[in-house]
C-alpha positions, 0 to 999 in steps of 0.5 A, spaced: 500 500 500 502 506 497 503 513 501 499 518 498 500 525 498 494 530 498 495 537 497 491 543 500 488 545 493 486 538 491 479 536 490 480 530 495 482 534 501 477 534 507 473 540 506 471 540 514 479 541 515 480 547 510 475 551 514 480 550 521 485 555 523 492 553 521 490 547 516 495 542 514 498 544 507 499 537 506 496 530 508 499 523 508 495 518 507 495 510 507 488 507 506 481 509 503 482 517 503 475 518 500 472 517 508 476 523 510 470 527 507 465 523 510 461 525 516 465 523 522 465 523 530 471 524 534 472 519 540 477 521 545 479 520 552 484 517 557 490 513 555 490 510 562 482 509 562 478 504 566 475 498 563 468 501 563 471 507 559 473 502 554 467 498 554 463 505 553 468 507 547 467 501 544 459 501 544 459 508 542 464 507 536 460 501 534 453 504 534 456 511 531 459 507 525 453 502 524 449 509 523 454 511 518 459 516 521 466 515 520 470 514 527 476 519 528 481 518 533 488 518 534 490 510 535 493 511 542 492 506 547 486 506 551 479 510 549 482 511 542 484 504 540 477 502 543 473 507 539 477 504 533 475 497 534 468 498 536 467 501 528 471 495 526 467 490 529 461 492 525 465 493 519 464 501 519 469 506 517 475 509 522 480 514 521 486 514 525 490 521 525 497 520 527 503 525 530 508 521 526 509 519 519 503 514 517 508 508 516 511 509 523 506 505 528 505 508 535 504 506 540 507 499 537 503 495 541 497 497 536 500 494 530 494 489 530 489 495 530 493 499 525 493 493 520 486 492 521 484 499 520 488 498 513 485 491 512 478 493 513 478 500 509 479 505 514 485 510 513 491 512 517 493 520 516 498 525 518 501 531 516 508 529 517 512 525 511 514 518 511 519 516 517 518 522 521 518 519 529 513 522 534 514 527 539 509 530 544 509 537 540 506 533 534 501 529 538 499 536 541 498 539 534 495 533 531 489 534 535 487 540 531 486 535 525 482 530 529 477 535 531 477 538 525 475 532 521 469 531 525 462 534 526 463 533 533 467 530 539 465 525 544 469 525 550 469 518 554 474 519 560 478 525 561 483 526 567 483 533 570 489 535 565 490 531 559 491 531 552 484 530 551 483 537 553 487 540 548 483 536 543 477 540 546 480 546 546 481 546 538 474 543 538 471 549 541 475 554 537 473 550 530 465 550 532 465 543 533 459 540 538 462 537 544 459 531 547 461 528 554 460 521 558 458 523 565 463 519 570 462 517 577 465 523 582 470 518 585 473 516 578 479 520 577 480 518 570 473 521 568 473 528 572 475 532 566 469 530 563 464 532 569 468 539 569 467 540 561 459 538 562 459 543 568 462 548 563 456 547 558 458 540 554 453 536 552 451 530 556 450 524 553 449 517 555 446 513 549 449 513 542 442 515 539 443 522 542 449 524 538 446 520 532 439 524 532 442 530 532 445 529 525 440 524 522 433 523 521 433 515 522 434 511 528 438 505 527 438 499 532 443 500 538 448 495 539 451 493 545 457 489 547 453 483 547 450 485 540 457 485 537 460 479 540 453 476 537 455 478 530 462 475 531 458 468 533 454 469 527 459 469 523 463 463 526 457 459 525 457 460 517 464 457 517 465 450 515 466 446 522 473 444 520 475 451 520 472 454 526 477 453 531 482 457 526 477 462 524 475 464 531 482 465 534 483 469 527 477 474 529 481 477 535 487 479 530 492 476 525 496 471 527 502 466 525 502 459 524 505 458 531 500 462 535 495 459 531 497 452 534 498 454 541 491 457 541 487 452 537 491 446 540 492 443 533 498 440 530 502 444 525 501 440 519 493 440 520 493 447 521 497 448 514 492 443 511 486 447 513 489 454 512 491 452 505 484 451 504 481 457 507 486 461 503 483 458 496 476 459 499 477 466 500 476 466 507 483 468 509 489 472 506 497 471 508 501 477 509 508 478 512 508 471 515 501 472 518 494 470 517 488 475 516 481 474 516 478 477 509 470 476 512 
């Protein structure tokens, strides 16, 4: 997959981004650049978030993507990653904005997420050229792009002082809607969201509150149970002899040894099944890893 350059005057340059202060003169993209102009919602929050925060980010990401919104975030660990994954779980669109070159995966622990975004038709975008490493300044600056691409931003969990507050600051200047999930008063990870609500941000507790602001129809809301049920239904449609391998690949790409460990099958048997699965278009083999195609 080739890195593409989009200049400010190019027709495909994101229209919403043109209207912010200090728009990037050039964007570097990997993946489906067309979705940069789709309607999108940014989902942001703490890297060091709670398990409940992760669950909420994934539920909102899935529901908003299911309703046709692109989910925009920064691919950081925590809330960002969960929001992207929620969109991917329902085969929705997602945009990851990096504070480094698009070919530099940061954090490295999100390499599987990075690859899945590209495999499933999402896009990785940055204002920095190839091989540029991340810095704290670059991360702060990329937040204006996260909010600039969006119609509004949703803050799931944010501490009193955090990078999320920088994104919120950009969103206010850019005239974007700001939505916040209320948090328990003893949750230090979410005190920042409560303060934002006090200062006038929109309190939301269900995805439909955001969806209905921008859309006339009301799609079915998905819970974590719905998302898991979708996975189960896909598994049921797969031939019985492939199911062990298919099930472990639903959580991300794996090498042959990892598949053997997770399934308990011998290498020879796995190779035989993988060859058939690849011929039938169920999986692909890239960079010594096996991927689900569908």
